[in-house]
C-alpha positions as CSV (number, residue, x, y, z in Angstrom):
1,M,-31.8,-25.5,12.0
2,S,-31.5,-26.5,8.3
3,P,-31.9,-23.7,5.7
4,A,-35.2,-23.2,3.9
5,P,-35.5,-24.5,0.4
6,A,-35.3,-21.1,-1.1
7,D,-32.2,-20.3,0.9
8,R,-30.7,-23.7,0.0
9,Q,-31.2,-22.9,-3.7
10,T,-29.6,-19.4,-3.3
11,S,-26.7,-21.0,-1.4
12,E,-26.1,-23.4,-4.3
13,E,-26.3,-20.4,-6.7
14,I,-23.7,-18.5,-4.8
15,R,-21.4,-21.5,-4.5
16,S,-21.7,-22.2,-8.3
17,A,-21.1,-18.6,-9.3
18,A,-18.1,-18.4,-7.0
19,Q,-16.7,-21.6,-8.2
20,A,-16.8,-20.2,-11.8
21,L,-14.4,-17.4,-10.5
22,N,-12.2,-20.0,-8.7
23,I,-13.5,-19.0,-5.3
24,N,-14.2,-22.2,-3.3
25,L,-16.8,-21.7,-0.6
26,S,-17.8,-24.2,2.0
27,A,-21.5,-25.0,2.6
28,S,-21.5,-22.9,5.9
29,Q,-19.8,-20.0,4.2
30,S,-22.3,-19.9,1.3
31,Q,-25.2,-20.1,3.7
32,L,-23.8,-17.3,5.8
33,L,-23.4,-15.2,2.6
34,V,-27.0,-15.9,1.7
35,R,-28.1,-14.6,5.1
36,Y,-25.9,-11.5,4.6
37,C,-27.4,-10.8,1.2
38,T,-31.0,-11.2,2.5
39,L,-30.4,-8.8,5.3
40,L,-28.5,-6.3,3.1
41,W,-31.1,-6.3,0.4
42,A,-33.9,-5.9,3.0
43,W,-32.1,-2.8,4.4
44,N,-31.5,-1.6,0.9
45,T,-35.3,-1.0,0.4
46,K,-35.1,1.6,3.3
47,I,-31.7,3.2,2.6
48,N,-29.3,3.1,-0.3
49,L,-26.6,0.6,0.6
50,T,-25.8,-1.3,-2.7
51,R,-26.7,-1.5,-6.4
52,H,-25.8,-5.2,-6.5
53,T,-29.2,-6.7,-5.6
54,D,-29.0,-10.1,-7.1
55,V,-26.7,-13.1,-6.7
56,A,-24.9,-12.7,-10.0
57,K,-23.9,-9.1,-9.3
58,F,-23.0,-9.8,-5.7
59,V,-20.6,-12.6,-6.6
60,K,-19.1,-10.9,-9.7
61,R,-18.6,-7.6,-8.0
62,D,-18.7,-7.7,-4.2
63,L,-17.4,-11.2,-3.6
64,L,-14.7,-11.0,-6.2
65,D,-13.4,-7.7,-4.8
66,T,-13.5,-9.2,-1.3
67,W,-11.6,-12.3,-2.5
68,S,-8.8,-10.0,-3.7
69,F,-8.4,-8.6,-0.2
70,A,-8.6,-12.1,1.3
71,R,-5.7,-13.4,-0.8
72,V,-3.4,-10.6,0.2
73,I,-4.1,-10.1,4.0
74,Q,-1.8,-12.1,6.2
75,P,-3.1,-14.6,8.9
76,D,-4.6,-13.2,12.1
77,E,-4.5,-9.5,11.0
78,V,-6.5,-6.8,12.6
79,V,-8.2,-4.9,9.7
80,L,-10.5,-1.9,9.4
81,D,-12.9,-1.5,6.4
82,V,-13.1,2.3,5.9
83,G,-16.3,3.7,4.4
84,T,-17.9,0.2,4.6
85,G,-21.4,1.3,3.5
86,G,-23.4,-1.9,3.5
87,G,-20.5,-4.0,4.7
88,V,-18.4,-4.8,1.6
89,P,-15.6,-5.9,1.8
90,G,-15.6,-6.2,5.6
91,V,-18.5,-8.6,6.2
92,P,-17.8,-11.1,3.3
93,L,-14.1,-10.9,4.3
94,A,-15.0,-12.1,7.8
95,V,-16.9,-15.0,6.2
96,L,-14.0,-15.9,3.9
97,R,-11.3,-15.4,6.5
98,P,-12.6,-16.2,10.0
99,D,-9.0,-15.9,11.3
100,L,-9.1,-12.2,10.9
101,N,-10.2,-9.5,13.4
102,V,-12.5,-7.3,11.2
103,F,-13.7,-3.9,12.1
104,L,-16.0,-1.6,10.1
105,C,-15.9,2.2,9.9
106,E,-18.8,4.3,8.5
107,T,-19.5,8.1,8.9
108,V,-23.1,8.1,7.9
109,A,-25.2,7.3,11.1
110,K,-28.1,5.4,9.4
111,K,-25.6,3.3,7.4
112,A,-23.6,2.5,10.5
113,R,-26.8,1.4,12.3
114,A,-27.9,-0.7,9.4
115,V,-24.6,-2.6,9.0
116,H,-24.5,-3.0,12.8
117,D,-27.9,-4.6,12.7
118,I,-26.8,-6.9,9.9
119,V,-23.7,-8.2,11.7
120,S,-25.7,-8.6,14.9
121,Q,-28.3,-10.8,13.2
122,L,-25.5,-12.8,11.5
123,G,-23.8,-13.3,14.9
124,L,-20.5,-12.1,13.6
125,P,-18.2,-10.4,16.2
126,I,-17.6,-7.3,14.0
127,P,-17.5,-3.9,15.8
128,V,-18.8,-0.9,13.8
129,L,-17.1,2.4,14.4
130,H,-19.4,5.3,13.6
131,G,-17.3,8.3,12.6
132,R,-14.2,9.3,10.6
133,V,-11.3,7.0,10.6
134,E,-9.0,9.9,11.7
135,E,-11.1,10.3,14.8
136,F,-10.5,6.8,16.0
137,L,-6.8,6.7,15.0
138,T,-6.3,10.0,16.9
139,Q,-7.8,8.6,20.1
140,G,-4.8,6.3,20.6
141,R,-6.7,3.1,21.7
142,W,-7.4,1.9,18.1
143,E,-4.6,0.1,16.2
144,F,-4.8,-1.9,13.0
145,H,-2.5,-3.8,10.7
146,S,-4.4,-2.9,7.5
147,L,-6.9,-0.2,6.5
148,L,-9.1,-1.3,3.6
149,F,-10.5,1.1,1.1
150,R,-12.9,0.3,-1.8
151,A,-14.7,3.0,-3.8
152,V,-14.2,5.6,-1.1
153,A,-12.0,8.5,-2.4
154,P,-9.1,9.4,-4.7
155,L,-5.7,8.2,-3.6
156,S,-4.4,11.7,-2.8
157,K,-7.3,12.4,-0.5
158,I,-6.9,9.0,1.4
159,L,-3.2,9.7,1.9
160,R,-4.0,13.1,3.4
161,W,-6.5,11.7,5.7
162,V,-4.2,9.2,7.3
163,R,-0.8,11.0,7.0
164,P,-0.5,12.0,10.7
165,H,-1.5,8.5,11.9
166,W,1.0,6.0,10.4
167,D,2.0,4.9,13.9
168,R,-1.5,3.5,14.4
169,F,-1.4,1.1,11.4
170,D,1.0,-0.7,9.1
171,R,-0.4,-0.3,5.6
172,L,-3.2,0.7,3.3
173,L,-4.9,-1.7,0.9
174,I,-6.8,0.3,-1.7
175,L,-8.9,-1.2,-4.5
176,K,-8.8,0.9,-7.7
177,G,-9.7,0.8,-11.4
178,P,-7.6,1.8,-14.4
179,R,-7.4,5.4,-13.3
180,W,-5.0,4.5,-10.4
181,V,-2.0,5.6,-12.5
182,E,-3.4,9.2,-12.8
183,E,-4.2,9.2,-9.1
184,R,-0.6,8.0,-8.3
185,G,0.8,10.9,-10.4
186,E,-1.4,13.4,-8.6
187,A,-0.3,12.0,-5.2
188,R,3.4,12.2,-6.2
189,H,3.0,15.7,-7.5
190,F,1.8,17.0,-4.1
191,G,4.3,14.9,-2.1
192,H,1.8,12.6,-0.5
193,L,3.8,9.5,-1.4
194,Q,7.1,10.8,0.1
195,G,8.7,8.0,2.2
196,L,6.0,5.5,1.1
197,A,6.1,2.5,-1.2
198,L,3.2,1.9,-3.5
199,R,2.9,-1.6,-5.1
200,I,0.3,-3.6,-7.0
201,V,-0.3,-6.7,-4.9
202,D,-3.3,-8.1,-6.9
203,Q,-4.8,-7.6,-10.4
204,Y,-7.8,-9.1,-12.1
205,S,-10.5,-8.4,-14.7
206,M,-14.2,-7.9,-13.9
207,P,-16.1,-10.8,-15.6
208,D,-18.8,-8.7,-17.5
209,T,-16.9,-5.6,-18.5
210,Q,-13.3,-7.0,-18.6
211,A,-12.3,-3.7,-16.8
212,E,-9.1,-4.2,-14.8
213,S,-9.1,-3.9,-11.1
214,Y,-5.9,-3.3,-9.0
215,L,-5.3,-3.8,-5.3
216,L,-2.7,-1.3,-4.2
217,Q,-0.6,-1.6,-1.1
218,V,0.8,1.6,0.4
219,T,3.2,1.2,3.3
220,P,6.3,3.0,4.7
221,K,9.4,2.0,2.8
222,S,10.9,0.7,6.0
223,R,8.2,-2.0,6.2
224,C,8.7,-3.4,2.7
225,S,11.0,-6.4,2.9
226,D,11.0,-7.7,-0.7
227,G,9.1,-5.0,-2.5
228,K,5.6,-6.3,-1.8
229,T,5.6,-8.1,1.6
230,C,4.7,-5.8,4.4
231,L,6.4,-6.4,7.8
232,L,3.5,-6.2,10.3
233,S,4.0,-4.9,13.8
234,H,2.5,-6.2,17.0
235,R,-0.8,-4.4,17.5
236,A,-2.5,-4.0,20.9
237,C,-6.1,-3.8,19.5
238,P,-8.1,-6.5,21.3
239,A,-9.9,-9.2,19.4
240,P,-13.6,-8.3,19.1
241,S,-16.0,-10.6,21.0
242,S,-19.3,-9.1,20.0
243,P,-20.9,-6.9,17.3
244,I,-20.9,-3.5,19.1
245,L,-21.6,0.0,17.7
246,V,-18.8,2.4,18.8
247,E,-19.3,6.2,18.7
248,P,-16.3,8.5,18.6
249,M,-15.3,10.6,21.6
250,D,-16.9,14.0,21.6
251,A,-13.4,15.6,21.9
252,A,-12.1,14.0,18.8
253,P,-10.8,16.6,16.3
254,Q,-12.7,17.2,13.1
255,R,-11.0,16.9,9.7
256,S,-10.9,20.0,7.5
257,D,-11.7,19.2,3.9
258,T,-10.3,22.5,2.6
259,R,-8.3,21.6,-0.4
260,S,-4.9,23.4,-0.5
261,D,-3.2,21.0,-2.9
262,G,-5.4,21.5,-6.0
263,A,-6.2,17.7,-6.1
264,S,-9.1,16.7,-8.3
265,Q,-12.4,16.1,-6.6
266,G,-13.7,12.5,-6.5
267,T,-16.6,10.6,-5.1
268,D,-16.4,10.9,-1.3
269,T,-18.8,8.7,0.6
270,R,-17.6,10.3,3.8
271,S,-18.5,13.9,3.0
272,D,-20.3,16.2,5.5
273,A,-23.9,17.2,5.6
274,A,-23.5,20.2,3.3
275,S,-22.0,18.2,0.4
276,K,-24.8,15.7,0.7
277,G,-27.5,18.4,0.2
278,E,-28.6,18.2,3.8
279,A,-29.6,21.3,5.7
280,S,-26.8,22.9,7.6
281,P,-27.3,23.2,11.3
282,Q,-28.5,26.7,12.4
283,P,-26.7,28.5,15.3
284,R,-28.6,28.2,18.6
285,P,-29.5,31.4,20.4
286,L,-27.8,32.1,23.7
287,A,-29.9,30.9,26.6
288,G,-31.1,33.5,29.1
289,R,-30.5,36.6,27.0
290,G,-33.0,38.8,25.3
291,P,-32.6,40.7,22.1
292,R,-29.4,42.8,21.9
293,R,-29.9,46.6,22.1
294,P,-28.4,48.7,19.3
295,R,-25.2,50.3,20.3
296,T,-25.5,54.1,20.6
297,I,-22.5,56.3,19.6
298,P,-22.3,59.6,21.5
299,R,-22.0,62.7,19.4
300,R,-18.8,64.6,19.4
301,K,-18.9,68.0,21.1
302,R,-17.8,70.9,18.9
303,P,-15.0,73.0,20.4
304,K,-16.1,76.4,21.5
305,Q,-14.9,79.2,19.3
306,G,-13.2,82.0,21.1
């Protein structure tokens, strides 16, 4: 079925705007991105998924950031977009790089359901993992080459999240702004980069603000062959065949966000209900028991005086 005139015009706008940024899209890719934007913006009227609600912002922000990941990721990688929100960079990445096996991870239930609906309507075989990334890495059946982070949390916090699980993935690809140097210093101060190599693998300027963006690669030093190239291992994670919504196992451990290293707080889209201003769950009464009786303490008997 041929696209509607309005969709055809939007497709041409996306291709033209992308071409201005040296991103070459095929007709099928631009049409798929139009459908993605349409679904994303429709969901955005119900829940907050994105601030980029026109073609210009989508291309100059979301697509440009995704293109940075696409240039660095090696062929046929298995990648996980952590804290995906509305699906960026994961969904556009699957459009730009159909050779990749893309997974999405989101802790907020309504956002996970929304992005699952989006990829289902697009017909993209992208599983959505609902839960914390640590929960899925801990289970042992999930392995990835690269974990992708965009506007999720400070570097030090990300490194603490994944520190026990380096056997389940090969590297981190983290998109940061100019403050990445400060975040690197903080991570070094608390020892989070010990045994790891951090390198800039891509750098570019945002078209409107000229602010610099940096794509950072963090990987064990043993995997760095020439300073930047990461030696990928064989991963057993099967190629996805359908857009499924995956819930974590009930027995998966919960992460404690108690900060013992004094690291600075940052915007964390994966925070719990209390930090989001939601009501904390109340303890449930024990079934089958009535009100507890007050405990009575017997009086001491005074010794008899002889």
